[in-house]
Structures are given as structure tokens and as C-alpha cells.
C-alpha positions as CSV (number, residue, x, y, z in Angstrom):
1,M,-20.6,-37.9,108.0
2,K,-21.4,-40.3,110.8
3,A,-24.7,-42.2,110.7
4,S,-25.8,-40.6,114.0
5,E,-25.5,-37.1,112.4
6,L,-27.1,-38.1,109.2
7,L,-30.1,-39.6,111.0
8,S,-30.5,-36.8,113.5
9,G,-34.2,-35.9,114.0
10,I,-35.5,-39.1,112.4
11,N,-37.7,-41.4,114.5
12,Y,-36.9,-45.0,113.8
13,N,-38.2,-48.3,115.3
14,A,-34.9,-50.2,115.4
15,S,-31.4,-49.9,114.1
16,S,-28.5,-52.3,113.6
17,L,-26.4,-49.6,111.9
18,S,-23.6,-48.3,114.0
19,P,-24.0,-44.7,115.0
20,D,-20.3,-44.2,114.2
21,A,-20.6,-45.7,110.7
22,E,-19.2,-43.2,108.1
23,I,-21.7,-42.3,105.4
24,S,-20.3,-40.8,102.2
25,G,-23.5,-40.5,100.2
26,I,-27.2,-41.2,99.8
27,A,-28.6,-43.7,97.2
28,I,-32.1,-44.7,96.1
29,D,-31.0,-46.7,93.1
30,S,-28.9,-49.8,93.7
31,R,-27.4,-49.5,90.2
32,K,-26.0,-46.1,91.2
33,C,-24.9,-47.1,94.7
34,R,-21.3,-46.4,95.6
35,E,-18.9,-47.5,98.3
36,G,-19.9,-45.8,101.6
37,D,-23.5,-44.9,100.6
38,L,-26.6,-45.4,102.7
39,F,-29.3,-47.0,100.7
40,F,-32.9,-45.9,101.1
41,A,-35.2,-48.7,100.0
42,R,-38.3,-46.9,98.8
43,K,-41.5,-48.7,97.7
44,G,-42.5,-47.5,94.2
45,Y,-45.4,-48.1,92.0
46,R,-43.8,-50.7,89.8
47,E,-40.9,-51.9,91.9
48,N,-39.9,-52.2,95.6
49,G,-36.5,-50.9,96.6
50,E,-36.4,-53.5,99.3
51,D,-35.9,-56.2,96.6
52,Y,-32.6,-54.5,95.6
53,V,-31.0,-54.3,99.1
54,P,-28.6,-57.2,98.3
55,D,-27.5,-55.4,95.1
56,A,-26.9,-52.2,97.1
57,I,-24.8,-54.0,99.7
58,R,-22.8,-55.7,97.1
59,A,-22.1,-52.3,95.5
60,G,-20.7,-51.0,98.7
61,A,-23.6,-49.6,100.7
62,V,-22.8,-49.5,104.4
63,G,-26.5,-50.1,105.3
64,V,-30.1,-49.7,104.4
65,V,-33.1,-47.6,105.6
66,A,-36.3,-49.5,105.0
67,E,-39.8,-50.0,106.3
68,R,-39.1,-53.5,107.5
69,N,-36.3,-54.8,109.7
70,F,-33.7,-56.6,107.6
71,S,-31.6,-59.2,109.3
72,G,-28.0,-59.8,108.5
73,V,-27.7,-56.3,107.0
74,P,-26.9,-53.0,108.9
75,A,-30.4,-51.6,108.8
76,V,-32.5,-48.7,110.1
77,F,-36.2,-49.6,110.4
78,V,-38.5,-46.6,109.9
79,D,-42.2,-46.0,109.4
80,D,-41.7,-43.8,106.3
81,V,-38.6,-44.2,104.1
82,R,-39.5,-41.1,101.9
83,E,-39.7,-38.9,105.0
84,A,-36.5,-40.3,106.3
85,L,-34.8,-39.7,103.0
86,A,-35.8,-36.0,102.9
87,L,-34.6,-35.4,106.5
88,S,-31.4,-37.3,106.0
89,A,-30.7,-35.4,102.8
90,L,-31.1,-32.1,104.6
91,N,-28.7,-33.3,107.3
92,F,-26.2,-34.6,104.8
93,Y,-26.0,-31.3,102.8
94,R,-26.1,-29.1,106.0
95,H,-29.6,-27.7,105.4
96,P,-29.0,-25.7,102.3
97,D,-32.6,-24.7,102.4
98,R,-31.8,-22.5,105.4
99,S,-28.8,-20.8,103.7
100,L,-30.8,-19.8,100.6
101,G,-33.9,-17.7,100.2
102,L,-36.0,-20.6,98.9
103,I,-39.1,-19.8,96.8
104,G,-41.5,-22.6,96.0
105,I,-44.1,-22.3,93.3
106,T,-47.0,-24.7,93.0
107,G,-50.2,-24.9,91.0
108,T,-51.6,-26.7,87.9
109,N,-50.5,-24.1,85.4
110,G,-48.0,-21.2,85.3
111,K,-45.3,-22.7,87.5
112,T,-42.6,-22.8,84.9
113,T,-43.1,-19.3,83.4
114,T,-43.4,-17.7,86.9
115,A,-40.2,-19.5,88.0
116,W,-38.3,-18.3,84.9
117,F,-39.6,-14.7,85.4
118,L,-38.4,-14.7,89.0
119,R,-35.0,-16.2,88.3
120,H,-34.5,-13.5,85.6
121,L,-35.6,-10.8,88.0
122,L,-33.8,-12.0,91.1
123,Q,-30.5,-12.7,89.3
124,H,-30.1,-8.9,89.2
125,S,-30.1,-8.6,93.0
126,G,-27.7,-11.5,93.8
127,G,-27.3,-14.9,92.3
128,C,-30.4,-17.0,91.9
129,G,-30.7,-20.7,91.2
130,L,-33.5,-22.5,89.4
131,L,-35.2,-25.9,89.6
132,S,-37.9,-26.1,87.0
133,T,-39.7,-28.5,84.7
134,V,-37.5,-27.3,81.8
135,E,-34.0,-27.1,83.2
136,N,-32.0,-26.6,86.4
137,F,-29.5,-23.8,87.0
138,D,-27.0,-23.9,89.8
139,G,-25.6,-20.4,89.4
140,K,-23.0,-21.5,86.7
141,N,-24.3,-24.5,84.8
142,R,-27.6,-25.4,83.1
143,T,-28.8,-29.0,83.0
144,A,-31.9,-30.5,81.5
145,A,-34.5,-31.4,84.1
146,A,-35.8,-35.0,84.4
147,L,-38.6,-34.2,86.9
148,T,-40.5,-31.0,87.8
149,T,-39.2,-31.5,91.4
150,P,-36.3,-34.0,91.8
151,E,-35.9,-36.4,94.6
152,A,-35.1,-34.9,98.0
153,H,-31.3,-35.7,98.0
154,E,-31.0,-34.4,94.5
155,V,-32.7,-31.2,95.4
156,C,-30.4,-30.8,98.4
157,E,-27.3,-31.5,96.3
158,M,-28.4,-28.8,93.7
159,L,-29.2,-26.3,96.4
160,S,-25.7,-27.0,97.9
161,R,-24.1,-26.3,94.5
162,M,-26.1,-23.0,94.3
163,I,-24.6,-21.9,97.6
164,K,-21.1,-22.7,96.4
165,N,-21.8,-20.7,93.3
166,N,-22.7,-17.6,95.3
167,C,-26.5,-17.8,94.8
168,S,-28.4,-16.0,97.5
169,R,-31.8,-17.3,96.4
170,A,-33.3,-20.3,94.6
171,V,-36.6,-20.6,92.8
172,M,-38.1,-24.0,92.4
173,E,-41.3,-25.5,91.0
174,V,-43.1,-27.8,93.5
175,S,-45.3,-30.4,91.9
176,A,-48.2,-32.0,93.8
177,H,-46.4,-35.3,93.3
178,A,-43.4,-33.9,95.1
179,V,-45.5,-33.0,98.1
180,S,-47.3,-36.3,98.2
181,L,-44.1,-38.3,97.8
182,K,-42.3,-36.1,100.4
183,R,-39.5,-34.9,98.1
184,I,-39.6,-31.5,100.0
185,F,-40.6,-32.8,103.4
186,G,-39.0,-30.7,106.1
187,F,-37.7,-28.0,103.7
188,H,-37.8,-24.4,104.8
189,F,-39.3,-22.1,102.2
190,Q,-39.0,-18.4,102.5
191,V,-41.9,-17.9,100.1
192,G,-44.6,-20.2,98.8
193,V,-46.6,-19.3,95.7
194,F,-50.0,-20.7,94.6
195,T,-50.9,-20.0,90.9
196,N,-54.1,-22.0,90.3
197,L,-55.8,-25.4,90.5
198,S,-57.6,-27.2,87.6
199,Q,-58.0,-30.7,86.5
200,D,-54.8,-32.7,86.1
201,H,-53.2,-35.8,87.5
202,L,-56.5,-37.5,88.5
203,D,-54.9,-40.8,87.5
204,F,-52.8,-40.3,90.6
205,Y,-55.1,-38.5,92.9
206,G,-58.5,-39.9,91.9
207,N,-60.5,-36.6,92.5
208,M,-59.9,-32.9,92.7
209,E,-60.3,-32.8,96.5
210,S,-57.3,-35.1,96.9
211,Y,-55.3,-33.1,94.4
212,F,-56.1,-29.9,96.3
213,E,-55.1,-31.6,99.6
214,A,-51.6,-32.1,98.1
215,K,-51.3,-28.4,97.3
216,K,-52.7,-27.6,100.7
217,K,-50.0,-29.7,102.5
218,F,-47.3,-27.5,101.0
219,F,-48.8,-24.3,102.5
220,E,-49.6,-26.0,105.8
221,A,-45.9,-26.7,106.2
222,L,-44.8,-23.1,105.7
223,L,-43.3,-21.7,108.9
224,P,-44.6,-18.6,110.6
225,D,-41.6,-16.5,109.3
226,A,-42.4,-17.5,105.7
227,C,-44.8,-15.7,103.3
228,A,-47.4,-17.1,101.0
229,V,-48.3,-15.5,97.6
230,I,-51.9,-16.6,96.8
231,N,-54.0,-16.1,93.6
232,I,-57.3,-15.4,95.2
233,D,-59.2,-15.4,91.9
234,D,-59.0,-19.2,92.1
235,P,-61.5,-20.8,94.5
236,A,-58.7,-23.1,95.8
237,G,-56.6,-20.0,96.6
238,K,-59.4,-18.6,98.8
239,R,-59.6,-21.9,100.6
240,L,-55.8,-21.8,101.3
241,L,-56.2,-18.4,103.0
242,E,-58.2,-20.2,105.7
243,I,-55.3,-22.4,106.8
244,L,-52.2,-20.2,106.4
245,K,-50.3,-19.3,109.6
246,C,-47.7,-17.0,107.9
247,R,-47.7,-13.6,106.2
248,V,-49.8,-13.5,103.0
249,I,-49.6,-11.5,99.8
250,T,-52.8,-11.8,97.7
251,V,-52.8,-11.6,93.9
252,S,-55.8,-11.0,91.6
253,P,-55.2,-11.4,87.8
254,A,-58.8,-10.2,87.3
255,G,-58.3,-6.9,89.1
256,G,-60.0,-7.8,92.4
257,N,-59.3,-6.6,95.9
258,A,-55.8,-7.9,96.4
259,D,-52.3,-6.7,97.2
260,V,-51.3,-7.1,93.6
261,R,-53.9,-6.6,90.8
262,V,-53.9,-6.7,87.0
263,M,-55.9,-3.7,86.0
264,G,-55.7,-4.2,82.3
265,T,-53.9,-5.9,79.4
266,R,-53.2,-5.3,75.8
267,S,-51.1,-6.9,73.1
268,R,-48.0,-5.3,71.6
269,D,-45.7,-6.8,69.0
270,A,-44.7,-10.3,70.2
271,G,-45.8,-9.6,73.8
272,I,-48.3,-8.0,76.1
273,I,-48.5,-4.8,78.2
274,V,-49.9,-5.3,81.7
275,L,-51.3,-2.5,83.8
276,L,-50.3,-3.6,87.3
277,H,-51.4,-2.2,90.7
278,A,-49.2,-2.8,93.8
279,E,-48.6,-0.8,96.9
280,G,-50.9,2.0,95.9
281,K,-49.1,2.5,92.5
282,E,-50.1,1.5,89.0
283,K,-47.6,1.1,86.1
284,E,-47.5,-0.6,82.8
285,V,-45.1,-3.5,82.4
286,F,-44.1,-5.1,79.1
287,V,-43.9,-8.9,79.0
288,P,-42.1,-10.1,75.8
289,F,-44.3,-13.2,75.4
290,P,-47.7,-13.5,73.8
291,G,-50.8,-14.7,75.6
292,L,-52.7,-12.6,78.1
293,H,-52.6,-15.4,80.6
294,N,-49.0,-14.3,81.2
295,A,-50.4,-11.4,83.1
296,A,-51.2,-13.8,86.0
297,N,-47.7,-15.1,86.0
298,L,-46.4,-11.5,86.1
299,A,-48.8,-10.8,89.0
300,S,-47.5,-13.8,91.0
301,S,-43.9,-12.7,90.3
302,A,-44.7,-9.2,91.6
303,G,-46.3,-10.8,94.7
304,V,-43.0,-12.6,95.4
305,L,-41.0,-9.4,95.1
306,L,-43.3,-7.8,97.7
307,A,-42.9,-10.8,99.9
308,L,-39.2,-10.3,99.7
309,Q,-39.7,-6.6,100.6
310,M,-38.6,-5.4,97.2
311,D,-40.4,-2.8,95.1
312,P,-41.8,-4.7,92.2
313,F,-41.7,-1.8,89.8
314,N,-38.0,-1.4,90.3
315,F,-37.5,-4.9,88.8
316,L,-40.4,-5.8,86.6
317,S,-39.1,-3.7,83.7
318,L,-36.2,-6.1,83.5
319,L,-38.5,-8.7,81.9
320,A,-38.3,-6.8,78.6
321,S,-34.8,-8.2,78.2
322,M,-35.8,-11.8,78.9
323,R,-35.5,-14.4,76.2
324,F,-38.3,-16.9,75.7
325,V,-39.1,-19.7,78.1
326,P,-38.5,-23.0,76.2
327,G,-41.9,-24.5,75.2
328,R,-44.0,-21.7,76.7
329,M,-45.6,-19.7,73.9
330,E,-42.2,-20.2,72.1
331,A,-42.2,-18.6,68.7
332,V,-40.8,-20.4,65.7
333,P,-39.9,-18.0,62.9
334,S,-41.4,-18.4,59.5
335,G,-41.4,-16.6,56.1
336,D,-45.0,-17.2,55.3
337,G,-46.8,-14.6,57.4
338,V,-48.1,-17.2,59.9
339,R,-47.3,-17.2,63.6
340,Y,-46.1,-20.5,64.9
341,L,-46.1,-21.1,68.6
342,V,-45.1,-24.1,70.7
343,D,-46.6,-24.3,74.2
344,F,-46.8,-26.9,77.0
345,A,-50.5,-26.5,77.7
346,H,-51.8,-30.0,78.4
347,T,-54.8,-29.5,80.6
348,P,-58.3,-28.2,79.9
349,D,-57.6,-24.9,81.7
350,G,-54.1,-24.5,80.2
351,L,-55.5,-24.9,76.7
352,E,-58.4,-22.6,77.4
353,K,-56.1,-19.8,78.7
354,V,-53.7,-20.1,75.7
355,L,-56.3,-20.3,73.0
356,S,-58.8,-17.8,74.4
357,S,-56.2,-15.0,74.6
358,P,-57.4,-12.1,72.4
359,D,-54.0,-11.5,70.9
360,I,-54.1,-14.9,69.4
361,H,-57.2,-14.1,67.4
362,E,-56.2,-10.6,66.1
363,T,-55.5,-11.3,62.4
364,G,-56.7,-14.7,61.2
365,R,-57.6,-18.2,62.1
366,V,-56.3,-20.3,64.9
367,I,-55.0,-23.8,64.1
368,C,-54.2,-26.0,67.1
369,V,-52.3,-29.3,67.1
370,F,-52.6,-31.2,70.4
371,G,-52.9,-34.6,71.9
372,C,-53.7,-36.4,75.2
373,G,-51.2,-38.6,77.1
374,G,-51.8,-42.3,77.3
375,D,-52.0,-44.2,80.6
376,R,-53.1,-41.0,82.3
377,D,-56.3,-39.2,83.4
378,R,-58.9,-40.2,80.8
379,G,-61.4,-37.8,82.2
380,K,-59.6,-34.7,81.0
381,R,-59.5,-35.8,77.3
382,P,-63.0,-34.7,76.2
383,L,-62.5,-31.6,78.3
384,M,-59.3,-30.7,76.5
385,M,-61.0,-31.3,73.1
386,R,-63.9,-29.1,74.2
387,A,-61.5,-26.3,75.2
388,V,-59.7,-26.4,71.9
389,C,-62.9,-26.7,69.8
390,E,-64.3,-23.6,71.4
391,H,-61.4,-21.4,70.5
392,A,-59.7,-22.9,67.4
393,D,-60.9,-22.9,63.8
394,I,-59.0,-26.0,62.8
395,V,-58.2,-28.7,65.3
396,I,-55.6,-31.4,64.6
397,A,-55.7,-34.2,67.2
398,T,-52.5,-36.3,67.4
399,A,-50.3,-38.4,69.6
400,D,-48.7,-37.0,72.8
401,N,-46.9,-39.6,74.8
402,P,-49.4,-42.5,74.2
403,R,-47.2,-44.8,76.2
404,T,-48.8,-48.3,76.3
405,E,-52.3,-47.2,75.5
406,S,-54.0,-47.5,72.1
407,Q,-54.0,-44.2,70.2
408,K,-57.4,-45.1,68.8
409,Q,-58.8,-45.3,72.3
410,I,-57.3,-42.0,73.2
411,F,-58.9,-40.5,70.1
412,R,-62.3,-42.0,71.0
413,D,-62.1,-40.3,74.4
414,M,-61.1,-37.0,72.9
415,A,-63.9,-37.1,70.3
416,E,-66.5,-37.1,73.0
417,G,-65.6,-33.4,73.6
418,E,-66.1,-32.2,70.1
419,T,-68.3,-29.1,69.9
420,G,-69.0,-26.1,67.7
421,S,-68.3,-25.7,64.0
422,C,-64.5,-26.1,64.0
423,R,-63.0,-28.7,61.7
424,V,-61.4,-31.6,63.5
425,L,-58.7,-33.9,62.0
426,Y,-57.3,-37.0,63.7
427,I,-53.7,-37.7,62.6
428,E,-51.8,-40.2,64.7
429,D,-48.3,-39.3,63.5
430,R,-47.3,-36.0,65.2
431,K,-44.8,-35.2,62.5
432,I,-47.5,-35.5,59.9
433,A,-49.9,-33.5,62.1
434,V,-47.4,-30.6,62.2
435,R,-47.0,-30.7,58.4
436,T,-50.8,-30.7,58.0
437,A,-51.1,-27.6,60.2
438,I,-48.5,-25.8,58.0
439,S,-50.2,-26.8,54.8
440,E,-53.6,-25.5,56.2
441,A,-52.2,-22.2,57.4
442,R,-52.2,-19.0,55.4
443,A,-50.9,-15.5,56.1
444,G,-52.4,-14.0,59.2
445,D,-53.2,-17.3,60.9
446,V,-51.7,-18.6,64.2
447,V,-50.6,-22.2,64.5
448,I,-50.2,-23.4,68.1
449,V,-48.6,-26.8,68.7
450,A,-49.6,-27.6,72.2
451,G,-48.9,-30.3,74.9
452,K,-45.2,-31.2,74.6
453,G,-43.6,-27.7,75.0
454,H,-39.9,-28.2,75.9
455,E,-40.0,-32.0,75.8
456,T,-37.6,-33.6,73.5
457,Y,-39.1,-37.1,73.2
458,Q,-42.3,-39.1,72.5
459,L,-43.2,-42.1,74.8
460,I,-44.6,-44.7,72.5
461,G,-45.0,-48.2,74.1
462,S,-41.9,-48.8,76.1
463,R,-39.7,-46.7,73.8
464,K,-38.5,-43.1,74.3
465,I,-38.2,-41.6,70.8
466,P,-36.4,-38.3,70.2
467,Y,-38.8,-35.7,69.2
468,S,-39.3,-31.9,69.6
469,D,-42.2,-29.8,68.4
470,A,-40.1,-26.7,67.9
471,A,-37.4,-28.6,66.0
472,E,-40.1,-30.4,63.9
473,L,-41.7,-27.1,63.0
474,R,-38.4,-25.7,61.8
475,I,-37.7,-28.8,59.7
476,A,-41.2,-28.9,58.2
477,L,-41.2,-25.1,57.4
478,K,-37.8,-25.5,55.7
479,E,-39.2,-28.5,53.7
480,A,-42.2,-26.4,52.6
481,G,-40.0,-23.4,51.7
482,R,-41.6,-21.3,54.4
483,A,-38.8,-21.1,56.9
484,G,-37.9,-17.8,58.6
485,Q,-34.6,-16.2,59.5
């Protein structure tokens, strides 16, 4: 592709790159730069891509896009490299967002489960790709995800693969960071979904209003021919209604006045039954996952089906055949009469919803293993402990990606939230914490290991150590002679 075509629609201050220069790829990492690539020198939090321009040129880059005018190097001088990267990626991959029915899901909690619900449902009406926190699916192959929302050129490349693999739609999680860092700038979404907003990422945003503004930008960018599916039980959802310029489908997990309403829930076996109201009809839908909070994810999924002008009740029954979502109320079998669940809940609201679900408290005690991340929002640590203490009988606080922060300091912050009569244990080693939960559990109890979900590592200092809650539970249960089939 010629540079003039790649840079079409991008405002730049100056350029020494020939419009006829042939561009064979896009790079943001000089170590991965190939012959013929155009290098986008982004400014990061720890490093500045402009420092690596010489390395990129030596690797074969035909030029650079940067926020300063380089001399002696074919360069395009722009005001915003991230914005230029997103628009260039769309040009390079021939706007795959316009060839797919692109569905974006944003919110603090529920993004992954809702995305997996929708991929499962929409796969039955034509191929459907997936970009999620857990994994990506291009219509043929599954790959582990590194980020909730990848960089713009990576998203475009994956969407392009989906089209080649005969997908007609794609479902993707849209993180607040992705909006702020312009990873989806200029993308055309057919449907935008808002699940909820609660405290998270304040180390990045500083306050809840700034965090909300990031979500808001995603919906402000929806074109008039798009549709927004909004949870109006959440105050932030009601605020979004005021700025939307496209069609809207409202959702109420609490049974309020909305297009899609949850009229009732009850537990059954290893799942829940949801009485759902939509388009003047009410039907029960079985969701094969525990936790009544999944009713909200079901309602959002039904809202998307309505947005796509599909009868939700013709499709939602297909969820009964769905396998678990990795790390989302994922059951680990045992032979001791205890229910062991692994979940990604890592915010005060997420823990509250998981642990307060009535089906978790039906037969015995609740034992919760969880931790708080290091080098991240300290303000949510006591709030997370309070949420767990209010709903668990035994709390085992442990490490969860402490990074470079002292685990003792993390524990001190968490301890400020202790309430009620629950027993709280502080065990730094997560493997020992899991084994302690197993030794404390008796038949009828529920053990929830929360926070890491699908993750397969621990970040300790500068090291990335292999670790999985689900795998560790299986190993510990086997060691204790309590493993299931």
C-alpha cells in the first residue's frame, strides 16, 4: 500500500515521507519492525517510542510517524500518534470494521461473560469472531489474549482474519484504557453495550468521573446508524442516555421499565433460571453458570439480539449447551462435597455480586480466597475486603499480582476494610492460601478463589511466574485425596 493511501484522512503538520513509498506493514515495537514497515513512535508511560526510531530504521522501516519532526529520516509529523495509528490501521486493512457487524462491550464488570454469551449465540446465525480478555477467536483459531483490547493495528488484523474465515459478526470487549489510548479510534460499531460502572482503574483515571468520561467517549463516537444497549439500573447508564444520538435498547436486571427486564431468578443445578421479559413476552431461560449476577449478562445479551433485530427467545435457549467461560464462576470438580469455583472478580462491586448471590449460600459456609493487585488503585483494597467480609464466613487474603509493591503494605490496606464476625486469615503465598481453604472446607461449603480467573501467571517484582487458580485447585485437591472426576 502506498503511503498516501495508508495516511488518507490523517491530518499531519509536515511530512518528508514520499506519498509513493510502499508500506508493507505497521509497527509500534522496533524489535518487531520488518522491512517495509511504517514505524509509529508512541509515547508510553515508561518508555518513549521516539527513542527507538534509529533501531526501527535499521530494521528496515521506510519511515516514522511521530509527534515531533525528525530530520534525516522519512517522517510524518502529527499531533497524536495513537490517533494516526488507529486511522492508518483501518486504511491498511481496508476498514474491516465496516465489513463485519462489530459489537463492542464496555463496563467495569460483565464484559467477558457477555461477550462469550454473544459469540456462542451469534455463531449459530453465521460465523462470529471474538476479542476478549480471555482469548481471541478468528473464526477458525483460538489464541490467548494479552490485553482486553489489543492495539489498533492488531485489532484490525484480527478483524481482517475473521472476514477471511467467513465471520459475519465480531464481538469485542472495549476497555476504558482502549478508549483513552485510542485503540478503537475511528472504528465503526454496529452495537455498543454498557454493562455497569464501579470503582476500578483509579490509579490510571484518578477519580470516578474521569473513568466515566472514558466510557462515555465510546458511546459518543457511535454513529447514528448504530444501536446502544444500556443497563439503566446503573446511574452511569442513565447518564449515557442523555448523550446518545443513535437507537437505544434499554436493559434492567432489576425488572424496571426497560426494553429487556429480568423479572425473576432462581438457582438450578449448576446454573440459574432467569425469567426474562422482552418485546411483550416473558420466558424462562436457563444459564448453565452459577451466580445470579449472570442474569444481568443474559439481559445485555438479549438487548444485543434485539438491536440486531433478532428474536432473543429464538436464540437464548442455546446457552444451555454452552461450556464454562474460563475463570468466570468456573467449577473445579471435587470428591468431598464442596463446591470449588474460580472467578475473575477483582473489584468491590464484582466481589459483592459474586459473593452475595443467594445460590452461593444455599447449603453451607462460604470461604473466599482473594487478593489485591500491587502498584494499582489502593483505594479499592479496603472496599474489596469489606465486600468479602460481608458475605463470606472465612476470608483468606493472599497475593494477587503484587508487582513491585510490598505485600505487607497491600495487606495493611486491605485490613482497613475488615468488618463483621467473619474470620480473616492473611497468607502471602497463594498456593498455601488455596490449600488452607481446602483444609477449612467441609461438605456443603462453597470455596471461591477470586481475582485471577483465567490468568496463568503471578506478577511478583519484575518476574512473571506461571500460576493458575484452577490448576492449583486441582493439584491441591489431588494432594488432599479430595479430587473429583
